[in-house]
C-alpha positions, 0 to 999 in steps of 0.5 A: 349073410342075411337069409332070404326065405320064400314060401310057396302058397301053391306048390304045383302051379296052374297052366293056362293055355290060350289061342289053340292053333291047328296049323303045323307051325304052332301047336299052342300059341300062349301058356301062362304059369301063375305062382303066388308067393310069400317071402321074408328077409331082413331087408324087406320083412314080410312081403306078398306078391305074385309072379307069372311066366308066359310062354309063346311063339309069334304067329307064323313061327315054326314049331321047332323054333325057340319059345319066346317068354316073359315073366311079370312079377309084383310084390309089396313088403311090410317096409313099404317096398314095391317091386315090379319086374318084367324080364323077357326073351323074344324070338322072331323070324324063325330065330333070325331076330332075338331080343331079351332084357327087363323092364321094372320099377323098384323101391328097395333096400340094399346092403353096402360093405364098401369097395374092395376084396378085403371087407369086414361084415361089420361094414354092413350098412343098409341104404334105400333106393328107388329106380325105374329100369330098362334093359334092352338087347336087340340082335340079328343073326349074322351067321348060324348061332351068332347074333350081333346087335346093340344093348341099351341100359337105363337106371334112374337111381334115387338113393332116399336113405343111407346110414348116418355116419356110414360109408356112403355118407362120409367116404365120397364114394362115386354115385353115393348121391344117386344119378342116372345110368344111360348106356348104349353099346354093342353085344355079340352072342354065340348061342348053340344051346339045345334048349333055352330053359334047360340046356344039356349041350352046346355053348353060350358066349356073350361079349359086351362093350357098353359106354355110359356117356353124357350124350346118352343122358348118363350122369357118369362117363365110364365103359363096361366090358364083360365076357360070359362063357357057358359050356353044357355037357349032358348024358342021360339025366345028368348035366354038367354046366361050366361058367366063366365070367369077367368084367372090366370097367374104365372111367368114373364108375358109380359104386352101384355099377361096379363089378360084384360078387354074390346074388341069385346067379353068380357066387350064390352064398354071398349077399349081392354086392358083398364084394365089389370093385372095378374088375372081377373074374369068376368061375362056377360049375354045377352038376344037375340030375333029374330024379323022379317025376318033376323033381331034380337035384343040383350041386354047385361050386364057384370062386371069384375075385374082385380088384381095382386093377386087372393086373392086381388080381391076387390068389389070396383074395379069391372067394369060394362058395358052394351049395346044393339045390332042388328043382321042380319042373313046372312045364315038361314041354318047355323044361321050365324049372322052379329053383331052390338053392342053398349056398355057402360062402366064407366066414359063415356067409350063406343064403337061400334062393328061390326063383324060376329058371336055372342060374346059368 
């Protein structure tokens, strides 16, 4: 796997507070955590940018209510790549309304190895793409800890360059010419975590049924189903997190919307999309330990498998991964961590990951 290395210009971030409120409901209305970064990868060469995390509560929210957050990041690379991204999670009406998602624009490069579970690293080919992105989830509290609502996804995928004579150019792969993804579906979420940023107890379970239809503006007609379960067990300064995740797709699915293994959150140690197919099952666990001052340590392990058909998952195709990481607490009040992980997969696959927030 190609490695990503990120160097911090400032190891300790600056916290900026705005709008002090003396009422009993909200102590501090708005905090910002700016962080300049420099990064390098074979896909980007050197890149320069900045990210800032903003933490706040809406006016009138109880001080015990969960904190709303959003991040804004921007970067530019030597390969003329551009990244703008704004992920968010917002709580209102004392957590009765919950919305999360992402807005972004990307001019980027990815690696494609083909479709399936038995793919050689020699298949690797680089392709360039630009796309605006909308990820929107809006939910209402139906019962204590249980939200229901809708999900909308949109990508305008414009593939600008592929490898001459490569898989995307010659194999008639669905989506190799780009296209629009526009989907609207249902989401059900049970969330009993004791903290959003660094939970030490509780359960998170998300189920999604997401149709992509021409009537929504999509160039492809398919349905995406996913289930994501996480359990947290904590004692003193130790936390064990267990995550089970599954994806199933029906219809004409473009390659960039197939279930996949790898990335910063699932199956660290593999390039995102190293293995992809119509269906996927994955399990991962992580041990987290708070050390001294603002530092922490983690160790993680995972296994996952992709398959064209759900009934054809095979043990010999399961991919293992594992690794270790360091944490630096940016905010003790909000338990926001800076995450640096090193993951290893099979056949020499490995990678560094640096971002804000836990993997799951």
